C-alpha positions in Angstrom: -124.7 -43.9 159.5 -122.3 -42.4 156.7 -122.4 -43.3 153.0 -119.8 -45.9 153.2 -122.0 -47.9 155.3 -124.4 -48.4 152.6 -122.8 -47.7 149.2 -124.3 -46.6 146.0 -126.8 -48.9 145.2 -128.8 -48.9 148.6 -128.5 -45.4 149.2 -130.5 -45.3 145.9 -132.6 -47.9 146.8 -133.6 -45.3 149.8 -133.8 -42.3 148.2 -135.0 -42.9 144.3 -138.7 -44.4 145.3 -140.1 -41.2 146.5 -139.3 -39.6 143.7 -142.4 -38.5 141.6 -142.4 -40.5 138.0 -145.1 -38.7 135.2 -147.3 -41.2 133.4 -144.9 -40.4 130.6 -142.4 -41.7 131.9 -141.2 -45.5 130.2 -138.2 -46.2 132.4 -136.8 -43.6 135.1 -134.2 -44.2 137.7 -132.7 -48.0 137.9 -131.6 -48.1 134.1 -128.8 -47.1 131.9 -130.9 -44.0 131.0 -133.9 -42.4 131.0 -136.9 -43.1 128.8 -139.6 -41.1 128.3 -142.6 -41.4 125.8 -142.5 -39.1 122.2 -146.6 -39.2 121.5 -147.5 -39.5 117.4 -143.7 -40.1 116.9 -143.1 -44.3 117.3 -139.9 -43.0 119.4 -138.9 -42.4 122.7 -136.8 -39.3 123.9 -133.6 -40.6 126.1 -131.8 -38.7 128.6 -128.7 -39.6 130.7 -126.2 -37.5 132.6 -123.0 -38.8 134.1 -119.5 -37.4 135.5 -116.1 -37.7 136.1 -114.0 -37.1 138.9 -110.5 -35.6 139.8 -109.0 -38.3 141.5 -112.0 -41.0 141.2 -112.1 -41.3 137.3 -108.8 -39.6 136.2 -105.4 -37.9 137.5 -104.3 -35.0 138.1 -102.0 -35.7 135.4 -103.5 -36.9 133.1 -103.8 -35.6 129.3 -107.0 -32.7 129.4 -108.1 -34.0 126.0 -108.7 -37.7 127.1 -110.1 -36.4 130.1 -112.5 -34.8 127.9 -113.1 -37.4 125.5 -114.0 -39.7 128.5 -116.3 -37.1 129.8 -118.2 -37.0 126.8 -118.0 -40.9 125.7 -119.9 -42.0 129.3 -122.9 -40.9 129.4 -122.9 -42.5 125.3 -122.2 -45.6 126.1 -125.3 -45.7 128.2 -126.9 -44.7 125.1 -125.3 -47.6 123.5 -127.0 -49.7 126.3 -130.1 -48.4 125.4 -129.5 -48.5 121.4 -130.6 -44.9 121.4 -129.3 -42.0 118.9 -127.4 -39.2 121.3 -128.1 -35.8 119.6 -127.6 -32.8 122.6 -125.7 -32.0 125.2 -124.9 -30.0 128.0 -121.3 -29.5 129.6 -121.2 -28.6 133.5 -118.0 -27.6 134.4 -116.9 -27.6 138.2 -113.1 -26.5 138.8 -111.2 -24.8 141.4 -110.0 -20.6 140.6 -106.4 -22.1 140.3 -106.9 -24.4 137.2 -104.7 -23.3 134.4 -106.8 -22.0 131.6 -105.0 -23.6 128.7 -105.7 -27.0 130.9 -109.5 -26.2 130.7 -109.3 -25.0 126.6 -107.8 -28.8 126.3 -110.2 -30.5 128.2 -113.2 -28.4 126.3 -111.0 -29.7 122.6 -111.6 -33.4 123.9 -115.5 -32.8 124.9 -116.1 -31.6 121.4 -113.8 -34.5 119.5 -115.9 -37.3 121.7 -118.9 -35.5 120.6 -118.6 -35.0 116.9 -117.0 -38.4 116.7 -121.2 -39.2 117.4 -122.6 -36.4 115.4 -123.9 -34.6 118.8 -124.4 -30.9 119.6 -122.7 -29.5 122.7 -125.5 -26.9 123.2 -125.0 -25.4 126.6 -124.2 -25.9 130.1 -122.5 -24.5 133.5 -119.3 -23.5 134.9 -119.2 -23.1 138.9 -116.0 -22.8 141.2 -115.7 -25.1 144.1 -112.5 -26.0 146.5 -112.2 -29.4 146.1 -111.3 -31.4 142.6 -112.3 -30.9 139.2 -115.6 -32.4 138.1 -117.0 -32.6 134.6 -121.1 -33.6 134.4 -122.3 -33.9 131.1 -125.8 -34.7 130.2 -127.2 -36.0 126.9 -130.6 -36.3 125.2 -131.6 -37.9 121.8 -133.9 -40.7 120.7 -134.6 -44.6 120.5 -137.8 -46.3 118.1 -139.8 -48.1 120.3 -139.1 -51.0 118.5 -135.7 -50.9 119.5 -135.4 -50.0 123.0 -133.0 -52.0 125.2 -133.1 -51.7 129.1 -131.9 -54.1 132.1 -134.9 -55.5 133.0 -136.1 -58.0 130.3 -133.8 -60.8 130.8 -135.3 -63.9 130.9 -134.5 -67.4 132.0 -132.5 -69.2 129.8 -131.5 -66.4 127.9 -127.5 -66.7 127.1 -125.2 -63.7 127.7 -122.8 -62.1 126.2 -120.2 -59.6 126.6 -118.5 -57.5 123.6 -114.4 -56.6 123.7 -112.4 -58.1 126.4 -112.4 -57.2 130.4 -109.9 -56.7 132.9 -106.8 -54.1 132.7 -109.0 -51.2 131.6 -107.7 -48.7 134.4 -103.8 -49.1 133.0 -104.7 -49.0 129.4 -108.0 -47.9 127.8 -110.2 -46.3 130.7 -110.2 -42.5 129.2 -109.7 -43.7 125.1 -112.7 -46.3 124.6 -115.7 -45.7 121.9 -118.9 -46.5 123.2 -120.3 -49.7 121.5 -123.3 -47.3 119.8 -122.7 -48.9 116.2 -122.1 -52.4 117.4 -125.6 -51.8 119.6 -127.6 -50.6 116.9 -126.9 -53.4 114.9 -127.8 -56.1 117.6 -131.2 -54.1 118.2 -131.7 -54.2 114.3 -130.8 -58.2 113.6 -131.7 -59.9 117.0 -134.2 -60.0 119.9 -132.2 -58.4 122.9 -133.9 -59.0 125.9 -131.8 -57.0 128.3 -128.4 -54.6 127.7 -126.6 -52.8 129.5 -122.9 -51.3 129.7 -119.7 -52.3 131.9 -118.8 -49.5 134.0 -118.4 -50.6 137.4 -116.8 -54.1 137.1 -119.0 -57.6 135.5 -119.5 -58.6 139.4 -121.5 -55.7 140.0 -122.8 -54.9 136.5 -124.2 -58.4 136.2 -125.8 -58.6 139.2 -128.0 -55.2 138.9 -128.8 -56.3 135.6 -130.2 -59.7 136.8 -131.8 -58.0 139.7 -133.6 -55.5 137.6 -134.9 -58.6 135.2 -135.7 -60.3 138.4 -133.5 -63.7 138.1 -130.2 -65.4 138.8 -127.4 -66.0 136.7 -124.2 -68.1 136.3 -121.1 -67.5 134.6 -118.5 -69.7 133.2 -115.3 -67.8 134.8 -112.9 -69.9 132.5 -114.7 -68.1 129.3 -114.3 -64.5 130.1 -112.6 -63.0 127.8 -109.4 -61.6 129.1 -107.5 -58.6 127.9 -103.7 -59.1 127.2 -102.6 -59.4 131.0 -105.2 -59.0 132.9 -106.6 -61.9 135.4 -110.1 -63.1 136.2 -110.2 -61.3 138.8 -109.3 -58.0 137.1 -112.3 -59.1 134.6 -115.0 -59.2 137.5 -114.1 -56.2 139.8 -111.9 -53.6 137.8 -114.7 -51.8 136.1 -114.1 -49.3 133.4 -114.5 -51.5 130.8 -117.3 -49.9 128.7 -118.6 -52.8 126.9 -121.5 -54.1 126.9 -123.7 -56.9 128.7 -126.5 -58.6 127.1 -129.0 -61.5 127.0 -130.5 -63.0 124.0 -132.9 -66.3 123.3 -130.3 -69.4 123.1 -131.9 -70.2 119.6 -130.2 -66.9 118.3 -126.9 -67.6 120.0 -125.4 -69.1 116.6 -126.6 -67.2 114.4 -125.0 -64.2 116.1 -121.6 -65.2 116.8 -121.7 -66.5 113.3 -123.1 -63.2 112.0 -120.8 -60.9 114.3 -117.6 -62.1 113.1 -118.5 -61.0 109.9 -119.8 -57.6 110.9 -116.7 -56.7 113.3 -114.3 -58.9 112.7 -111.7 -57.0 114.9 -114.0 -57.3 118.3 -114.7 -60.1 119.9 -117.9 -61.5 120.7 -118.0 -63.8 124.2 -120.9 -66.2 125.6 -120.1 -65.9 129.0 -123.1 -67.6 130.5 -126.4 -67.8 130.8 -129.8 -66.3 133.1 -131.5 -69.1 135.3 -134.2 -69.2 137.8 -131.6 -68.3 140.7 -127.8 -67.6 140.5 -125.7 -70.6 141.1 -121.9 -69.5 142.0 -119.2 -71.1 142.4 -116.6 -68.4 142.8 -118.7 -65.8 145.5 -115.5 -64.1 146.4 -115.1 -63.0 142.8 -118.2 -61.2 142.4 -117.4 -57.7 143.0 -116.6 -54.4 141.1 -116.5 -50.7 142.0 -119.2 -49.5 144.3 -118.9 -45.9 145.1 -119.1 -44.3 148.8 -116.9 -48.2 149.5 -113.9 -48.1 147.2 -110.8 -46.5 148.2 -110.2 -43.5 146.4 
């Protein structure tokens, strides 16, 4: 059997249950970030690593400043999904020996620019040679207060589902220059009861299913309400990925106040109710419910 026969989620289902977890681990594999107890602090330690690969997450001719920015922003988007504060980062660069030094310097300028945006200190890393494409891995650590931590697992039947921003078309537009919704996430968890949350990186069709599965509930999407980027279609919003917006579940009694207060706090950023969590999924447009699946999507 080859990896293409399984796809990312089914592969992880086979690999992850056997990994050892200590007693201080609050959330391990299967969530946006790993979360570990910090005794007597009132905080949780948060860890995340992510990578971007040439030919998968960026093309060889794209601006290395933007490539560096994206490499830093991807794990920070997962910090937003956890409502955590990032603090330190480690950078691993794997590149062929014929890679131009000027390209690498510009890449690191992009990494530094992204880190500075969120007060993250780059404290080390690693470099290695390869005969294959360039890959950049960024590992970030930080913290979150215990009463503000959010995972994918807390969704409840009846919760309203919301997304920030607009979906679809990111591959052609913002995927190299997006800004993680860290500020929005912190505001949400400070003012509302967010039951479950994650960032949309592989497409709503894949990521919503992951949130529902983690919460052990079903869901219903109101397709006609999906907030589309100009020029995008519903199919793009469901399946393209790379949006890096927040998807979250909130008690319906708080939805009206959320929409009113959000408009006052973030007037330029749309917030849209797209559906609800149910006991079971009721999906009329099943052919649309897909997204990017590593090892199965074409390169």
